[in-house]
PAFI-27023 format. One record per residue: chain; x, y, z of N, C-alpha, C in turn. Coordinates in pm, whole numbers. Last residue first. Layout:
(rec 'A', (X, Y, Z), (X, Y, Z), (X, Y, Z))
...
This chain:
(rec 'A', (8724, 11031, 11513), (8606, 11101, 11567), (8642, 11183, 11691))
(rec 'A', (8957, 10903, 11435), (8895, 10996, 11340), (8775, 11071, 11396))
(rec 'A', (9049, 10737, 11643), (9142, 10826, 11572), (9071, 10936, 11495))
(rec 'A', (8829, 10587, 11722), (8895, 10676, 11819), (8985, 10778, 11750))
(rec 'A', (8786, 10448, 11481), (8682, 10538, 11534), (8745, 10637, 11632))
(rec 'A', (9018, 10294, 11462), (8990, 10397, 11360), (8887, 10496, 11409))
(rec 'A', (8986, 10128, 11686), (9102, 10214, 11673), (9081, 10326, 11573))
(rec 'A', (8752, 9991, 11619), (8753, 10082, 11734), (8872, 10178, 11728))
(rec 'A', (8841, 9835, 11403), (8739, 9938, 11383), (8740, 10039, 11497))
(rec 'A', (9029, 9665, 11533), (9067, 9747, 11418), (8970, 9863, 11400))
(rec 'A', (8868, 9538, 11731), (8983, 9622, 11769), (9028, 9715, 11656))
(rec 'A', (8662, 9409, 11561), (8631, 9514, 11658), (8753, 9597, 11699))
(rec 'A', (8696, 9198, 11391), (8740, 9329, 11344), (8723, 9439, 11447))
(rec 'A', (8809, 8868, 11451), (8719, 8977, 11486), (8780, 9112, 11448))
(rec 'A', (8804, 8568, 11288), (8889, 8685, 11312), (8800, 8806, 11334))
(rec 'A', (8636, 8375, 11212), (8726, 8340, 11322), (8809, 8461, 11364))
(rec 'A', (8352, 8277, 11034), (8424, 8387, 11097), (8509, 8338, 11215))
(rec 'A', (8199, 8087, 10906), (8342, 8085, 10885), (8421, 8188, 10963))
(rec 'A', (7928, 8123, 10944), (7992, 8014, 11016), (8143, 8018, 11006))
(rec 'A', (7881, 8482, 10978), (7865, 8353, 10911), (7940, 8248, 10990))
(rec 'A', (7840, 8816, 10930), (7822, 8711, 11030), (7791, 8579, 10960))
(rec 'A', (8095, 8985, 10779), (7963, 8927, 10754), (7948, 8815, 10856))
(rec 'A', (8319, 9052, 10915), (8256, 9157, 10834), (8116, 9116, 10791))
(rec 'A', (8470, 8886, 11078), (8326, 8896, 11103), (8264, 9016, 11032))
(rec 'A', (8701, 8717, 10854), (8666, 8813, 10957), (8515, 8810, 10979))
(rec 'A', (8758, 8360, 10814), (8725, 8494, 10764), (8706, 8588, 10883))
(rec 'A', (8871, 8045, 10703), (8877, 8150, 10805), (8837, 8283, 10742))
(rec 'A', (8809, 7715, 10657), (8789, 7845, 10593), (8779, 7949, 10704))
(rec 'A', (9003, 7419, 10650), (8933, 7520, 10729), (8924, 7649, 10649))
(rec 'A', (9098, 7239, 10459), (9064, 7189, 10592), (8985, 7288, 10675))
(rec 'A', (9024, 7167, 10126), (9056, 7273, 10222), (9008, 7230, 10360))
(rec 'A', (8944, 6984, 9936), (9045, 6943, 10032), (9087, 7050, 10130))
(rec 'A', (8733, 7035, 9774), (8866, 7048, 9713), (8978, 7011, 9809))
(rec 'A', (8521, 7020, 9948), (8534, 6915, 9847), (8671, 6917, 9782))
(rec 'A', (8563, 7266, 10078), (8577, 7140, 10152), (8597, 7023, 10055))
(rec 'A', (8498, 7444, 9876), (8635, 7439, 9927), (8661, 7310, 10004))
(rec 'A', (8224, 7392, 9845), (8314, 7379, 9732), (8459, 7364, 9778))
(rec 'A', (8128, 7458, 10100), (8117, 7320, 10052), (8213, 7294, 9936))
(rec 'A', (8186, 7734, 10103), (8242, 7646, 10205), (8239, 7499, 10160))
(rec 'A', (8036, 7842, 9887), (8182, 7839, 9883), (8240, 7739, 9982))
(rec 'A', (7766, 7883, 9849), (7814, 7745, 9849), (7964, 7732, 9852))
(rec 'A', (7674, 8135, 9884), (7711, 8097, 9748), (7768, 7956, 9740))
(rec 'A', (7622, 8250, 10131), (7513, 8180, 10064), (7546, 8132, 9923))
(rec 'A', (7826, 8399, 10259), (7782, 8272, 10316), (7683, 8191, 10233))
(rec 'A', (8128, 8530, 10168), (7986, 8537, 10136), (7922, 8402, 10169))
(rec 'A', (8369, 8658, 10362), (8319, 8528, 10317), (8170, 8541, 10294))
(rec 'A', (8631, 8886, 10361), (8486, 8870, 10346), (8455, 8729, 10294))
(rec 'A', (8906, 8840, 10405), (8835, 8945, 10478), (8686, 8915, 10478))
(rec 'A', (9025, 8501, 10440), (8972, 8612, 10362), (8911, 8717, 10454))
(rec 'A', (9191, 8196, 10395), (9175, 8314, 10478), (9126, 8428, 10391))
(rec 'A', (9200, 7840, 10401), (9169, 7964, 10331), (9145, 8075, 10431))
(rec 'A', (9452, 7586, 10424), (9343, 7661, 10483), (9322, 7788, 10401))
(rec 'A', (9588, 7279, 10347), (9552, 7409, 10291), (9434, 7466, 10370))
(rec 'A', (9867, 7074, 10430), (9731, 7119, 10458), (9710, 7251, 10387))
(rec 'A', (10105, 6995, 10308), (10055, 6920, 10424), (9907, 6948, 10448))
(rec 'A', (10143, 6973, 9956), (10117, 7055, 10075), (10059, 6969, 10186))
(rec 'A', (10188, 6835, 9718), (10245, 6784, 9840), (10224, 6868, 9964))
(rec 'A', (10058, 6901, 9489), (10201, 6926, 9493), (10266, 6888, 9624))
(rec 'A', (9797, 6859, 9553), (9859, 6763, 9462), (10011, 6779, 9458))
(rec 'A', (9767, 7090, 9705), (9761, 6960, 9772), (9822, 6851, 9684))
(rec 'A', (9784, 7284, 9502), (9879, 7285, 9613), (9883, 7150, 9685))
(rec 'A', (9566, 7218, 9333), (9702, 7224, 9280), (9804, 7210, 9393))
(rec 'A', (9352, 7245, 9514), (9380, 7115, 9452), (9524, 7110, 9400))
(rec 'A', (9366, 7521, 9568), (9389, 7423, 9675), (9423, 7285, 9617))
(rec 'A', (9297, 7633, 9322), (9429, 7657, 9379), (9464, 7553, 9484))
(rec 'A', (9033, 7549, 9303), (9129, 7505, 9202), (9272, 7522, 9253))
(rec 'A', (8933, 7690, 9523), (8926, 7544, 9520), (9025, 7488, 9419))
(rec 'A', (8968, 7955, 9445), (9045, 7904, 9559), (9044, 7752, 9562))
(rec 'A', (8780, 7958, 9235), (8922, 7985, 9208), (9010, 7933, 9320))
(rec 'A', (8537, 7896, 9374), (8588, 7808, 9267), (8737, 7830, 9239))
(rec 'A', (8407, 8049, 9562), (8516, 7964, 9608), (8581, 7882, 9499))
(rec 'A', (8211, 8238, 9530), (8176, 8099, 9502), (8282, 8002, 9550))
(rec 'A', (8371, 8430, 9726), (8233, 8433, 9677), (8187, 8289, 9650))
(rec 'A', (8578, 8578, 9939), (8544, 8444, 9892), (8397, 8445, 9855))
(rec 'A', (8793, 8853, 9908), (8654, 8807, 9910), (8649, 8662, 9864))
(rec 'A', (9075, 8863, 9927), (8992, 8962, 9999), (8849, 8914, 10012))
(rec 'A', (9269, 8569, 10013), (9203, 8658, 9917), (9118, 8757, 9995))
(rec 'A', (9503, 8306, 10055), (9450, 8434, 10102), (9387, 8511, 9987))
(rec 'A', (9590, 7999, 10193), (9541, 8064, 10071), (9465, 8190, 10111))
(rec 'A', (9851, 7873, 10355), (9738, 7964, 10381), (9703, 8035, 10251))
(rec 'A', (9976, 7549, 10398), (9960, 7663, 10307), (9835, 7741, 10346))
(rec 'A', (10223, 7361, 10563), (10086, 7414, 10564), (10078, 7539, 10479))
(rec 'A', (10429, 7128, 10391), (10414, 7262, 10450), (10266, 7298, 10456))
(rec 'A', (10495, 6895, 10255), (10481, 6890, 10401), (10477, 7027, 10467))
(rec 'A', (10621, 7068, 9980), (10594, 6939, 10043), (10598, 6949, 10194))
(rec 'A', (10676, 7281, 9827), (10567, 7298, 9923), (10538, 7169, 10000))
(rec 'A', (10923, 7439, 9660), (10900, 7318, 9739), (10792, 7344, 9844))
(rec 'A', (10807, 7596, 9358), (10877, 7599, 9487), (10839, 7473, 9564))
(rec 'A', (10731, 7721, 9081), (10789, 7593, 9116), (10873, 7606, 9242))
(rec 'A', (10427, 7914, 9115), (10571, 7900, 9088), (10625, 7768, 9142))
(rec 'A', (10112, 7760, 9016), (10196, 7836, 9108), (10342, 7820, 9071))
(rec 'A', (9811, 7781, 8827), (9945, 7727, 8845), (10025, 7820, 8936))
(rec 'A', (9478, 7699, 8764), (9570, 7783, 8840), (9703, 7710, 8852))
(rec 'A', (9249, 7709, 8486), (9334, 7637, 8580), (9429, 7736, 8648))
(rec 'A', (8922, 7729, 8361), (9040, 7803, 8407), (9117, 7714, 8504))
(rec 'A', (8681, 7708, 8108), (8766, 7636, 8204), (8892, 7716, 8234))
(rec 'A', (8552, 7860, 7910), (8498, 7856, 8047), (8593, 7794, 8149))
(rec 'A', (8686, 7856, 7663), (8607, 7973, 7701), (8570, 7975, 7849))
(rec 'A', (9016, 7705, 7702), (8889, 7726, 7636), (8815, 7845, 7695))
(rec 'A', (9172, 7741, 7964), (9160, 7625, 7877), (9025, 7631, 7809))
(rec 'A', (9385, 7987, 8098), (9255, 7953, 8041), (9266, 7834, 7948))
(rec 'A', (9544, 8018, 8399), (9563, 7973, 8262), (9428, 7927, 8208))
(rec 'A', (9654, 8243, 8646), (9543, 8175, 8581), (9581, 8138, 8438))
(rec 'A', (9893, 8194, 8894), (9863, 8254, 8764), (9752, 8172, 8699))
(rec 'A', (9964, 8269, 9243), (9924, 8186, 9131), (9898, 8265, 9005))
(rec 'A', (10238, 8353, 9443), (10116, 8401, 9377), (10088, 8313, 9256))
(rec 'A', (10372, 8295, 9771), (10372, 8271, 9627), (10239, 8318, 9570))
(rec 'A', (10576, 8390, 10054), (10450, 8379, 9981), (10475, 8349, 9834))
(rec 'A', (10704, 8358, 10395), (10718, 8361, 10249), (10582, 8349, 10181))
(rec 'A', (10659, 8584, 10675), (10642, 8453, 10612), (10659, 8464, 10460))
(rec 'A', (10632, 8801, 10857), (10762, 8744, 10823), (10756, 8606, 10763))
(rec 'A', (10399, 8936, 10904), (10427, 8821, 10991), (10555, 8747, 10952))
(rec 'A', (10410, 9152, 10724), (10376, 9176, 10864), (10415, 9059, 10955))
(rec 'A', (10467, 9033, 10479), (10564, 9125, 10537), (10537, 9148, 10686))
(rec 'A', (10232, 8884, 10441), (10361, 8816, 10449), (10466, 8905, 10514))
(rec 'A', (10044, 9089, 10418), (10037, 8997, 10531), (10170, 8926, 10551))
(rec 'A', (10130, 9208, 10176), (10124, 9286, 10300), (10124, 9195, 10422))
(rec 'A', (10103, 8992, 9994), (10234, 9053, 10018), (10235, 9130, 10150))
(rec 'A', (9825, 8949, 10003), (9917, 8843, 10043), (10054, 8902, 10078))
(rec 'A', (9719, 9192, 9907), (9687, 9146, 10042), (9790, 9044, 10091))
(rec 'A', (9833, 9207, 9648), (9849, 9318, 9741), (9821, 9276, 9885))
(rec 'A', (9755, 8968, 9517), (9893, 8986, 9560), (9910, 9099, 9662))
(rec 'A', (9508, 8921, 9410), (9523, 8894, 9553), (9661, 8934, 9606))
(rec 'A', (9539, 8964, 9139), (9458, 9059, 9215), (9475, 9040, 9366))
(rec 'A', (9680, 8740, 9046), (9749, 8868, 9060), (9672, 8967, 9145))
(rec 'A', (9570, 8457, 9250), (9591, 8529, 9124), (9654, 8665, 9153))
(rec 'A', (9569, 8331, 9500), (9525, 8255, 9382), (9554, 8324, 9249))
(rec 'A', (9852, 8338, 9716), (9740, 8410, 9657), (9699, 8342, 9528))
(rec 'A', (9982, 8196, 10011), (9959, 8185, 9867), (9838, 8269, 9828))
(rec 'A', (10235, 8137, 10255), (10117, 8210, 10211), (10106, 8201, 10059))
(rec 'A', (10323, 7878, 10456), (10355, 7936, 10326), (10229, 8006, 10280))
(rec 'A', (10373, 7875, 10810), (10287, 7886, 10692), (10365, 7929, 10568))
(rec 'A', (10447, 7718, 11056), (10538, 7769, 10953), (10463, 7776, 10819))
(rec 'A', (10256, 7821, 11344), (10286, 7729, 11235), (10371, 7797, 11127))
(rec 'A', (10155, 7980, 11545), (10279, 7909, 11570), (10318, 7812, 11461))
(rec 'A', (9939, 8146, 11545), (9911, 8003, 11532), (10035, 7919, 11558))
(rec 'A', (10014, 8407, 11540), (9992, 8348, 11673), (9960, 8198, 11665))
(rec 'A', (10025, 8461, 11265), (10148, 8462, 11345), (10130, 8391, 11479))
(rec 'A', (9757, 8452, 11185), (9852, 8356, 11131), (9976, 8346, 11220))
(rec 'A', (9654, 8668, 11332), (9595, 8535, 11346), (9692, 8427, 11298))
(rec 'A', (9808, 8880, 11237), (9814, 8843, 11379), (9762, 8700, 11400))
(rec 'A', (9721, 8885, 10970), (9860, 8854, 11000), (9876, 8811, 11146))
(rec 'A', (9452, 8961, 11009), (9483, 8832, 10946), (9626, 8790, 10977))
(rec 'A', (9482, 9218, 11128), (9416, 9108, 11200), (9445, 8970, 11142))
(rec 'A', (9632, 9341, 10906), (9688, 9325, 11040), (9616, 9216, 11120))
(rec 'A', (9452, 9330, 10685), (9582, 9262, 10679), (9642, 9241, 10818))
(rec 'A', (9214, 9455, 10656), (9217, 9344, 10752), (9352, 9272, 10752))
(rec 'A', (9215, 9808, 10637), (9254, 9679, 10580), (9259, 9574, 10690))
(rec 'A', (8979, 10075, 10587), (9071, 9998, 10670), (9104, 9867, 10599))
(rec 'A', (8895, 10388, 10468), (8914, 10248, 10433), (9016, 10185, 10526))
(rec 'A', (8668, 10641, 10514), (8786, 10576, 10573), (8786, 10428, 10534))
(rec 'A', (8574, 10953, 10444), (8553, 10817, 10393), (8679, 10738, 10425))
(rec 'A', (8419, 11238, 10562), (8530, 11147, 10582), (8489, 11010, 10529))
(rec 'A', (8210, 11354, 10420), (8311, 11441, 10480), (8438, 11362, 10513))
(rec 'A', (8175, 11141, 10123), (8133, 11193, 10253), (8240, 11288, 10307))
(rec 'A', (8167, 11021, 9854), (8220, 11154, 9884), (8164, 11216, 10012))
(rec 'A', (8263, 10729, 9766), (8168, 10776, 9869), (8217, 10913, 9916))
(rec 'A', (8455, 10714, 9566), (8329, 10641, 9550), (8222, 10692, 9644))
(rec 'A', (8660, 10870, 9653), (8617, 10887, 9515), (8483, 10818, 9489))
(rec 'A', (8700, 10770, 9907), (8644, 10905, 9894), (8598, 10933, 9751))
(rec 'A', (8834, 10533, 9859), (8693, 10527, 9898), (8627, 10662, 9882))
(rec 'A', (9041, 10564, 9564), (9017, 10571, 9708), (8868, 10564, 9735))
(rec 'A', (9056, 10487, 9285), (9176, 10507, 9367), (9151, 10505, 9517))
(rec 'A', (8894, 10224, 9124), (8871, 10350, 9194), (8985, 10373, 9293))
(rec 'A', (8932, 9969, 9024), (8994, 10080, 8951), (8978, 10215, 9021))
(rec 'A', (8823, 9789, 9222), (8937, 9754, 9137), (9008, 9877, 9080))
(rec 'A', (8695, 9722, 9540), (8709, 9823, 9433), (8835, 9790, 9353))
(rec 'A', (8553, 9616, 9788), (8587, 9544, 9664), (8588, 9642, 9547))
(rec 'A', (8711, 9735, 10087), (8601, 9739, 9989), (8647, 9680, 9856))
(rec 'A', (8843, 9680, 10353), (8875, 9615, 10225), (8757, 9616, 10128))
(rec 'A', (8596, 9813, 10553), (8715, 9730, 10552), (8728, 9662, 10416))
(rec 'A', (8485, 10151, 10638), (8467, 10015, 10589), (8601, 9943, 10588))
(rec 'A', (8300, 10431, 10734), (8418, 10349, 10763), (8390, 10208, 10714))
(rec 'A', (8197, 10756, 10678), (8176, 10616, 10639), (8307, 10542, 10659))
(rec 'A', (8040, 11043, 10806), (8160, 10960, 10806), (8120, 10817, 10768))
(rec 'A', (7790, 11145, 10758), (7904, 11236, 10755), (8036, 11160, 10744))
(rec 'A', (7532, 11005, 10556), (7627, 10994, 10666), (7743, 11090, 10647))
(rec 'A', (7366, 11061, 10337), (7305, 11018, 10462), (7401, 11028, 10581))
(rec 'A', (7532, 11133, 10128), (7423, 11224, 10166), (7366, 11189, 10303))
(rec 'A', (7690, 10908, 10113), (7752, 11034, 10155), (7647, 11138, 10193))
(rec 'A', (7503, 10727, 10015), (7561, 10704, 10148), (7624, 10833, 10201))
(rec 'A', (7461, 10842, 9761), (7350, 10834, 9857), (7403, 10812, 10000))
(rec 'A', (7713, 10809, 9643), (7661, 10945, 9667), (7549, 10943, 9769))
(rec 'A', (7724, 10526, 9634), (7823, 10604, 9709), (7775, 10744, 9741))
(rec 'A', (7521, 10464, 9458), (7506, 10426, 9599), (7603, 10505, 9685))
(rec 'A', (7638, 10581, 9223), (7503, 10613, 9268), (7486, 10585, 9416))
(rec 'A', (7895, 10473, 9192), (7877, 10618, 9202), (7742, 10652, 9264))
(rec 'A', (7835, 10196, 9183), (7929, 10250, 9282), (7908, 10399, 9301))
(rec 'A', (7667, 10160, 8962), (7610, 10155, 9097), (7705, 10211, 9202))
(rec 'A', (7595, 10270, 8685), (7723, 10268, 8755), (7692, 10276, 8904))
(rec 'A', (7375, 10073, 8488), (7390, 10170, 8596), (7529, 10156, 8659))
(rec 'A', (7394, 10027, 8137), (7420, 9978, 8272), (7433, 10092, 8371))
(rec 'A', (7368, 10129, 7878), (7251, 10130, 7965), (7274, 10080, 8105))
(rec 'A', (7608, 9923, 7721), (7518, 10040, 7712), (7397, 10024, 7804))
(rec 'A', (7841, 9779, 7955), (7751, 9764, 7840), (7657, 9884, 7838))
(rec 'A', (7987, 9869, 8164), (8053, 9777, 8072), (7970, 9752, 7947))
(rec 'A', (8026, 10156, 8326), (7925, 10087, 8247), (7996, 9999, 8145))
(rec 'A', (8201, 10128, 8641), (8186, 10179, 8505), (8075, 10101, 8436))
(rec 'A', (8206, 10005, 8883), (8258, 10141, 8878), (8256, 10200, 8738))
(rec 'A', (8083, 9776, 9071), (8045, 9831, 8940), (8085, 9978, 8934))
(rec 'A', (8165, 9728, 9341), (8226, 9656, 9229), (8202, 9726, 9095))
(rec 'A', (8026, 9838, 9546), (8152, 9902, 9510), (8215, 9841, 9385))
(rec 'A', (7791, 9742, 9668), (7783, 9813, 9539), (7912, 9886, 9501))
(rec 'A', (7860, 9760, 10026), (7795, 9709, 9906), (7816, 9799, 9784))
(rec 'A', (8102, 9666, 10259), (8035, 9778, 10190), (7985, 9731, 10055))
(rec 'A', (8142, 9536, 10567), (8125, 9495, 10428), (8042, 9604, 10360))
(rec 'A', (8147, 9718, 10782), (8265, 9637, 10752), (8262, 9575, 10612))
(rec 'A', (8042, 10015, 10822), (7994, 9904, 10738), (8113, 9818, 10700))
(rec 'A', (7951, 10259, 11017), (8054, 10156, 11017), (7997, 10035, 10944))
(rec 'A', (7868, 10589, 10978), (7833, 10453, 10935), (7957, 10366, 10940))
(rec 'A', (7769, 10855, 11174), (7884, 10774, 11134), (7834, 10634, 11097))
(rec 'A', (7654, 11181, 11189), (7617, 11041, 11170), (7735, 10965, 11110))
(rec 'A', (7600, 11450, 11376), (7713, 11379, 11316), (7678, 11230, 11309))
(rec 'A', (7368, 11539, 11485), (7443, 11632, 11400), (7556, 11562, 11325))
(rec 'A', (7042, 11460, 11591), (7175, 11412, 11555), (7242, 11510, 11459))
(rec 'A', (6777, 11544, 11643), (6889, 11620, 11696), (7028, 11571, 11664))
(rec 'A', (6572, 11414, 11522), (6575, 11409, 11669), (6703, 11470, 11725))
(rec 'A', (6626, 11432, 11257), (6507, 11502, 11304), (6500, 11506, 11456))
(rec 'A', (6843, 11262, 11244), (6867, 11407, 11230), (6746, 11486, 11279))
(rec 'A', (6710, 11015, 11270), (6810, 11057, 11369), (6834, 11208, 11363))
(rec 'A', (6552, 11013, 11038), (6489, 11015, 11169), (6587, 11063, 11277))
(rec 'A', (6744, 11005, 10835), (6648, 11116, 10839), (6586, 11128, 10978))
(rec 'A', (6876, 10764, 10902), (6949, 10890, 10898), (6854, 11009, 10907))
(rec 'A', (6671, 10565, 10888), (6743, 10593, 11012), (6807, 10731, 11011))
(rec 'A', (6593, 10568, 10621), (6495, 10599, 10724), (6564, 10638, 10855))
(rec 'A', (6841, 10493, 10508), (6777, 10619, 10470), (6676, 10662, 10577))
(rec 'A', (6877, 10243, 10622), (6972, 10350, 10653), (6917, 10487, 10616))
(rec 'A', (6663, 10100, 10505), (6668, 10119, 10650), (6761, 10235, 10687))
(rec 'A', (6750, 10102, 10240), (6628, 10175, 10275), (6624, 10201, 10425))
(rec 'A', (6971, 9936, 10275), (6992, 10073, 10230), (6868, 10159, 10258))
(rec 'A', (6849, 9695, 10341), (6931, 9764, 10441), (6956, 9910, 10403))
(rec 'A', (6735, 9606, 10109), (6645, 9656, 10213), (6723, 9732, 10321))
(rec 'A', (6993, 9553, 9974), (6888, 9639, 9921), (6792, 9693, 10026))
(rec 'A', (7223, 9395, 10048), (7208, 9533, 10092), (7075, 9602, 10065))
(rec 'A', (7392, 9163, 10132), (7251, 9157, 10095), (7187, 9293, 10126))
(rec 'A', (7605, 9341, 10355), (7585, 9222, 10272), (7435, 9204, 10252))
(rec 'A', (7673, 9555, 10518), (7582, 9577, 10407), (7589, 9463, 10305))
(rec 'A', (7669, 9549, 10870), (7727, 9494, 10748), (7627, 9508, 10634))
(rec 'A', (7653, 9829, 11079), (7579, 9725, 11007), (7659, 9678, 10886))
(rec 'A', (7627, 10075, 11314), (7709, 9962, 11274), (7622, 9857, 11206))
(rec 'A', (7643, 10415, 11362), (7556, 10308, 11314), (7644, 10195, 11261))
(rec 'A', (7672, 10656, 11601), (7749, 10558, 11525), (7657, 10442, 11490))
(rec 'A', (7600, 10990, 11638), (7541, 10856, 11635), (7627, 10768, 11545))
(rec 'A', (7615, 11275, 11829), (7693, 11188, 11741), (7639, 11046, 11752))
(rec 'A', (7401, 11360, 11987), (7449, 11448, 11880), (7534, 11372, 11780))
(rec 'A', (7158, 11094, 12044), (7275, 11176, 12078), (7315, 11264, 11961))
(rec 'A', (6817, 11066, 12109), (6922, 11050, 12010), (7036, 11145, 12043))
(rec 'A', (6665, 10909, 12402), (6694, 11020, 12312), (6808, 10988, 12216))
(rec 'A', (6541, 10638, 12195), (6547, 10780, 12229), (6599, 10796, 12371))
(rec 'A', (6608, 10409, 11935), (6608, 10434, 12080), (6624, 10584, 12107))
(rec 'A', (6390, 10413, 11650), (6519, 10443, 11710), (6507, 10456, 11861))
(rec 'A', (6228, 10197, 11439), (6213, 10271, 11564), (6350, 10288, 11627))
(rec 'A', (6096, 10150, 11112), (6210, 10159, 11201), (6176, 10240, 11325))
(rec 'A', (5922, 9932, 10914), (5904, 10042, 11008), (6021, 10040, 11106))
(rec 'A', (5941, 9837, 10571), (5994, 9833, 10708), (5949, 9956, 10787))
(rec 'A', (5759, 9636, 10331), (5803, 9764, 10386), (5852, 9746, 10530))
(rec 'A', (5653, 9391, 10260), (5798, 9408, 10254), (5848, 9541, 10304))
(rec 'A', (5388, 9352, 10304), (5426, 9390, 10167), (5576, 9416, 10154))
(rec 'A', (5370, 9294, 10578), (5350, 9186, 10480), (5392, 9222, 10338))
(rec 'A', (5648, 9470, 10740), (5508, 9454, 10704), (5492, 9346, 10597))
(rec 'A', (5882, 9435, 10990), (5857, 9412, 10847), (5708, 9389, 10825))
(rec 'A', (6046, 9652, 11206), (5925, 9570, 11186), (5900, 9558, 11036))
(rec 'A', (6321, 9703, 11396), (6278, 9691, 11257), (6159, 9597, 11251))
(rec 'A', (6490, 9912, 11621), (6377, 9821, 11601), (6333, 9822, 11455))
(rec 'A', (6831, 9917, 11683), (6723, 9977, 11607), (6612, 9873, 11590))
(rec 'A', (6982, 9887, 12000), (6943, 9826, 11874), (6824, 9899, 11812))
(rec 'A', (7287, 9975, 12165), (7142, 9991, 12150), (7103, 9942, 12011))
(rec 'A', (7548, 9926, 12387), (7490, 9883, 12260), (7339, 9904, 12264))
(rec 'A', (7746, 10174, 12545), (7631, 10084, 12549), (7579, 10052, 12409))
(rec 'A', (8096, 10162, 12494), (7972, 10237, 12471), (7856, 10139, 12480))
(rec 'A', (8360, 10068, 12471), (8303, 10096, 12604), (8182, 10189, 12593))
(rec 'A', (8458, 9979, 12236), (8454, 10125, 12253), (8404, 10166, 12392))
(rec 'A', (8422, 9708, 12274), (8558, 9757, 12251), (8566, 9908, 12271))
(rec 'A', (8143, 9702, 12285), (8221, 9669, 12405), (8364, 9720, 12393))
(rec 'A', (8084, 9766, 12019), (8038, 9854, 12127), (8117, 9829, 12254))
(rec 'A', (8196, 9541, 11893), (8251, 9674, 11868), (8209, 9771, 11978))
(rec 'A', (8034, 9333, 11993), (8180, 9330, 12013), (8239, 9469, 11996))
(rec 'A', (7783, 9411, 11898), (7808, 9411, 12043), (7959, 9408, 12073))
(rec 'A', (7829, 9367, 11625), (7799, 9500, 11675), (7824, 9512, 11824))
(rec 'A', (7856, 9091, 11615), (7973, 9175, 11585), (7951, 9317, 11633))
(rec 'A', (7586, 9031, 11688), (7701, 8975, 11761), (7825, 9061, 11739))
(rec 'A', (7412, 9170, 11507), (7412, 9197, 11651), (7540, 9150, 11720))
(rec 'A', (7322, 9197, 11255), (7467, 9210, 11277), (7493, 9235, 11426))
(rec 'A', (7050, 9177, 11259), (7122, 9090, 11165), (7274, 9101, 11177))
(rec 'A', (6970, 9377, 11441), (6961, 9236, 11479), (7046, 9147, 11390))
(rec 'A', (7193, 9657, 11458), (7078, 9589, 11400), (7085, 9440, 11436))
(rec 'A', (7291, 9945, 11660), (7313, 9825, 11581), (7182, 9767, 11530))
(rec 'A', (7433, 10246, 11761), (7312, 10179, 11715), (7348, 10060, 11628))
(rec 'A', (7563, 10437, 12014), (7593, 10324, 11927), (7462, 10254, 11892))
(rec 'A', (7645, 10776, 12063), (7543, 10671, 12075), (7574, 10562, 11972))
(rec 'A', (7868, 10975, 12249), (7842, 10902, 12125), (7740, 10791, 12154))
């Protein structure tokens, strides 16, 4: 098996290659003044090629993957595997307004055309039953970061109260709570007019307890910030945030800090300042199982 990574996901890519005991090789990407890319693959190309790249800020990366897959197959690759810890364009699974593109279906089909196997972690899908429905590759594998997150919380030695900001987060919070034997609560959104939203939690004693706020994706951080304020005003000793994916350019870290959150923890699905939980063991285990 040949392992190919990219400069923009080099640190996490090297971790995964080391976990698999496979040499890390990097795809050369040259950007021309007009924005086009020239890709250069390390030769020779193996029969099975594993490509590791986070698809955060995906548009040019998708073109890179198209160039890579065609080039790798032309040099003898027979089995192409994409490991994309953050998978793009999974949110839009229907046309909410006339003329909207259903990007999940479109991008999913293109990824399935390029790769035989697609592996990702906690894709942001609401109504699609499985990854295979969105990405009809020969194998479409969804992993969950619940175990790495639970391990991180359990090894801290603290008596956490887990909290989810809303009903959508409950599946992750409940799973993590069961894995590490900790209690949890789930918030409820209350709308105050057209734009203002408040979060309320069940009436439980949180005084002098550390609270771990958990969600799958931290984007702007506004909902978690509102949750943190409520919990801190209720007497929580400390509030930290935990998520699979932390989007680094939306100002979430600053928003959460202003709300009193002491630390933002995330996996390395996207390389950013908040990453504290490495996905390499989880990903390597799935690769060994399915390849």
